[in-house]
C-alpha positions as CSV (number, residue, x, y, z in Angstrom):
1,M,0.0,-0.1,-0.1
2,Y,2.9,2.4,0.8
3,I,4.4,1.6,-2.7
4,N,1.2,2.4,-4.4
5,R,0.6,5.6,-2.6
6,L,4.2,6.9,-3.5
7,E,3.6,5.9,-7.1
8,R,0.4,8.0,-7.0
9,V,2.5,10.7,-5.5
10,K,5.1,10.5,-8.1
11,G,2.4,10.7,-11.0
12,A,0.7,13.6,-9.4
13,I,4.1,15.6,-9.1
14,K,4.8,14.8,-12.7
15,L,1.4,16.0,-13.7
16,L,2.1,19.2,-11.8
17,L,5.4,19.9,-13.5
18,L,3.9,19.3,-16.7
19,T,1.4,22.1,-15.8
20,A,4.1,24.4,-14.4
21,L,5.9,23.9,-17.6
22,L,2.9,25.1,-19.6
23,L,2.6,28.1,-17.4
24,L,6.4,28.8,-17.8
25,T,5.9,29.0,-21.6
26,G,3.2,31.3,-21.7
27,C,0.1,30.3,-19.7
28,A,0.7,32.6,-16.7
29,S,-1.1,36.0,-17.4
30,I,1.3,38.2,-15.3
31,P,4.9,37.8,-15.2
32,S,6.6,37.3,-11.9
33,N,8.7,40.3,-12.1
34,T,5.9,43.0,-11.9
35,G,3.7,44.3,-9.2
36,V,0.5,44.3,-11.1
37,V,-2.5,43.0,-9.3
38,S,-4.4,40.5,-11.6
39,D,-7.9,40.0,-10.4
40,P,-10.2,39.0,-13.4
41,W,-12.3,36.5,-11.3
42,E,-13.1,39.2,-8.7
43,P,-17.0,38.5,-8.6
44,Y,-16.3,34.8,-8.0
45,N,-13.5,35.5,-5.7
46,R,-15.5,37.9,-3.5
47,T,-18.3,35.4,-3.5
48,V,-16.1,32.7,-2.0
49,D,-14.5,35.3,0.2
50,D,-17.9,36.0,1.8
51,F,-18.5,32.3,2.1
52,N,-15.4,31.9,4.0
53,E,-16.0,34.8,6.3
54,G,-19.3,33.4,7.3
55,F,-17.7,30.0,7.9
56,D,-15.1,31.7,9.9
57,Q,-17.5,33.8,11.8
58,H,-20.0,30.8,12.6
59,I,-17.3,27.8,13.0
60,G,-13.6,28.9,12.6
61,I,-13.2,31.6,15.3
62,P,-15.6,29.6,17.9
63,V,-13.5,26.5,17.4
64,A,-10.1,28.4,17.5
65,E,-11.2,30.4,20.6
66,G,-12.2,27.2,22.3
67,Y,-8.9,25.5,21.1
68,Q,-7.1,28.4,22.8
69,V,-9.0,28.1,26.1
70,V,-8.6,24.3,26.4
71,T,-4.9,24.0,25.2
72,P,-2.0,24.9,27.5
73,D,0.5,27.1,26.1
74,V,3.2,24.6,25.8
75,V,0.9,22.2,24.0
76,D,0.0,24.7,21.8
77,H,3.5,25.8,20.9
78,G,4.4,22.2,20.7
79,V,1.7,21.6,18.1
80,S,2.7,24.6,16.0
81,N,6.4,23.4,16.1
82,F,5.2,19.8,15.0
83,F,3.8,21.0,11.9
84,A,6.5,23.6,11.2
85,N,8.9,20.8,11.4
86,L,7.0,19.0,8.7
87,L,7.0,22.0,6.6
88,D,10.7,22.2,6.9
89,V,10.9,18.9,4.9
90,N,9.0,20.8,2.1
91,S,11.2,23.7,2.4
92,A,14.2,21.6,2.1
93,V,13.1,20.2,-1.3
94,N,11.9,23.4,-2.6
95,N,15.4,25.2,-1.7
96,L,17.1,22.2,-3.6
97,L,14.9,22.8,-6.7
98,Q,15.9,26.6,-6.6
99,L,19.6,25.5,-6.6
100,K,19.8,27.0,-3.0
101,V,21.8,24.2,-1.7
102,D,23.1,25.9,1.6
103,R,19.4,26.6,2.6
104,S,18.3,23.0,1.8
105,L,20.9,21.8,3.9
106,S,20.1,24.1,6.8
107,D,16.3,23.0,6.4
108,I,17.5,19.3,6.5
109,A,19.5,20.1,9.6
110,R,16.7,21.5,11.2
111,V,14.5,18.4,10.5
112,M,17.1,16.0,11.8
113,I,17.5,18.1,15.0
114,N,13.9,18.7,15.8
115,S,12.8,15.3,14.9
116,T,15.3,13.7,17.3
117,V,16.2,16.1,20.1
118,G,13.1,17.9,19.7
119,L,10.9,14.8,20.1
120,L,9.2,14.6,16.6
121,G,9.5,18.6,16.2
122,F,7.4,19.4,19.3
123,F,10.4,21.6,20.5
124,D,12.2,23.9,18.1
125,V,15.8,23.3,19.2
126,A,17.1,24.1,15.8
127,S,16.3,27.7,16.1
128,D,18.0,27.8,19.3
129,L,21.1,26.7,17.6
130,N,20.5,29.5,15.1
131,L,19.5,27.4,12.2
132,Q,17.2,29.6,10.2
133,S,13.8,28.5,9.1
134,Y,13.3,29.4,5.4
135,K,9.8,27.8,4.8
136,E,9.9,27.7,0.9
137,D,7.2,26.1,-1.0
138,F,6.6,25.0,-4.5
139,G,4.6,28.2,-5.5
140,Q,7.8,30.1,-4.6
141,T,9.9,27.6,-6.6
142,L,7.8,27.9,-9.7
143,G,8.0,31.6,-9.2
144,Y,11.9,31.5,-8.9
145,W,12.0,29.8,-12.2
146,G,9.9,32.6,-14.0
147,V,6.2,31.2,-13.6
148,G,4.0,34.3,-13.1
149,S,1.4,34.2,-10.4
150,G,-1.5,34.2,-12.7
151,P,-4.8,35.6,-11.6
152,Y,-5.8,36.0,-7.9
153,F,-7.7,33.0,-6.7
154,V,-9.8,32.5,-3.5
155,L,-9.9,28.8,-2.4
156,P,-12.9,27.9,-0.5
157,F,-12.1,27.4,3.5
158,L,-8.3,28.1,2.6
159,G,-8.6,31.7,1.3
160,P,-6.1,33.9,-0.6
161,S,-4.1,32.2,-3.4
162,S,-3.2,32.4,-7.0
163,V,-3.2,30.1,-9.9
164,R,0.5,29.5,-9.5
165,D,0.2,29.0,-5.6
166,T,-2.7,26.6,-5.9
167,I,-0.8,24.5,-8.1
168,G,2.1,24.7,-5.7
169,L,-0.1,24.0,-2.8
170,V,-1.3,20.6,-4.4
171,A,2.5,19.7,-5.0
172,D,3.6,20.6,-1.3
173,V,0.8,18.4,-0.1
174,M,2.1,15.6,-2.2
175,I,5.6,15.8,-0.9
176,N,4.6,16.5,2.7
177,P,5.8,13.5,5.0
178,L,2.2,13.1,6.1
179,T,1.0,12.2,2.7
180,L,3.6,9.5,2.5
181,V,2.5,7.9,5.8
182,N,-0.3,5.3,5.6
183,L,-2.9,7.1,7.4
184,T,-6.7,6.4,7.1
185,M,-8.9,9.1,5.6
186,T,-10.3,9.6,9.0
187,E,-6.8,10.0,10.6
188,S,-5.7,12.3,7.7
189,A,-9.0,14.7,8.1
190,A,-8.1,14.8,11.9
191,V,-4.6,15.8,11.4
192,T,-5.3,18.3,8.8
193,S,-8.3,19.9,10.9
194,V,-5.9,20.2,14.0
195,Y,-3.3,22.0,11.6
196,Y,-5.8,24.6,10.4
197,I,-7.6,25.1,13.8
198,D,-3.9,25.8,15.4
199,Q,-3.2,28.0,12.4
200,R,-6.4,30.0,12.8
201,A,-5.9,30.1,16.5
202,D,-2.5,31.9,16.1
203,L,-4.1,34.4,13.8
204,L,-7.2,35.5,15.9
205,E,-5.6,39.0,16.8
206,A,-4.1,39.7,13.4
207,V,-7.4,39.0,11.3
208,D,-9.6,41.1,13.8
209,L,-7.0,44.1,13.3
210,I,-7.4,43.7,9.4
211,K,-11.2,43.7,9.6
212,E,-11.2,46.6,11.8
213,A,-8.6,48.8,9.9
214,A,-9.5,48.1,6.3
215,I,-12.1,49.8,4.3
216,D,-12.4,46.9,1.9
217,P,-11.0,43.8,3.9
218,Y,-11.1,41.8,0.4
219,A,-8.9,44.4,-1.5
220,F,-6.7,44.7,1.6
221,M,-6.1,40.9,1.9
222,R,-5.6,40.5,-1.9
223,D,-3.2,43.3,-2.2
224,S,-1.3,42.2,0.9
225,Y,-1.1,38.6,-0.2
226,L,0.3,39.3,-3.7
227,Q,2.9,41.6,-2.3
228,K,4.0,39.3,0.1
229,R,4.2,36.3,-2.2
230,R,6.2,38.5,-4.7
231,S,8.5,39.3,-1.9
232,L,9.0,35.7,-0.8
233,V,9.7,34.7,-4.4
234,Y,12.6,37.2,-4.4
235,D,13.7,36.4,-1.1
236,G,12.6,39.5,0.4
237,D,14.4,41.8,-2.4
238,P,11.7,42.1,-5.3
239,P,12.7,44.3,-8.4
240,M,10.8,47.6,-8.8
241,S,7.8,47.2,-11.0
242,D,7.1,49.6,-13.8
243,E,4.6,51.5,-11.8
244,D,7.1,52.0,-8.9
245,E,9.8,53.1,-11.6
246,L,7.4,55.7,-13.0
247,M,6.4,57.0,-9.6
248,M,10.0,57.5,-8.8
249,D,10.7,59.3,-12.2
250,D,7.6,61.7,-11.3
251,D,8.9,62.2,-7.9
252,F,12.6,63.1,-9.1
253,D,11.0,65.5,-11.6
254,D,8.9,67.3,-9.2
255,F,12.0,67.4,-7.0
256,E,14.0,69.0,-9.8
257,D,11.2,71.5,-10.4
258,E,11.1,72.5,-7.0
259,L,14.9,72.8,-6.4
260,G,15.0,74.9,-9.7
261,D,12.4,77.3,-8.3
262,A,14.2,77.8,-5.3
263,L,17.4,78.6,-7.0
264,D,15.6,81.0,-9.2
265,E,14.2,83.0,-6.0
266,E,17.7,83.1,-4.7
């Protein structure tokens, strides 16, 4: 059964790589080196966003708040660390696919240390040893190799994404260690539920602040998500978009005019 599951994973990854290749050769509508927001499916996205908001209000938030109440801090942190340790496996693979060998080795070292000394990742010993966590994913890997983000896309229950990141999400699920473990459907659903409940509990305050501060929470979340993903693709140093360069040129022209007027007055 394990071998059959591994073969299915390999087949799915091959399909994803083929899809990524098609995107790379022109299917992605927005190049990865621009800051343009592409949201041609906004009516659909807003509908799904409203659904997600309703689900969050009636189920997500109450469950997350209850989880915080009944879960001691040490257990809460341990659960977060456990899932973060699994994501370091994905990060190691994606860093290697991006030819970032030193980062991949760092991720591998983190997994080895936290899975042993850290008791299956419940304790983040690697961070105490100054081993940085990079958390690269397949969406970033596609972006690294030039695949544009494509249109913004809101996923039911999961929230903000893009065409590229949705493909990347499926690939990341396929290479996650839990996928290769022989879990039953019930066990897999239980583990996934704990992961998302833990994630939602950690974001309770942040989401409340966004809802209170943003005039249009949908647009704010969309723009923030796309900007953050673009920054991650370029490891925090994205190139300036054409719009940013134009604004800088306009600001410089205004500065020259003001300086010239000041000199004329003298």
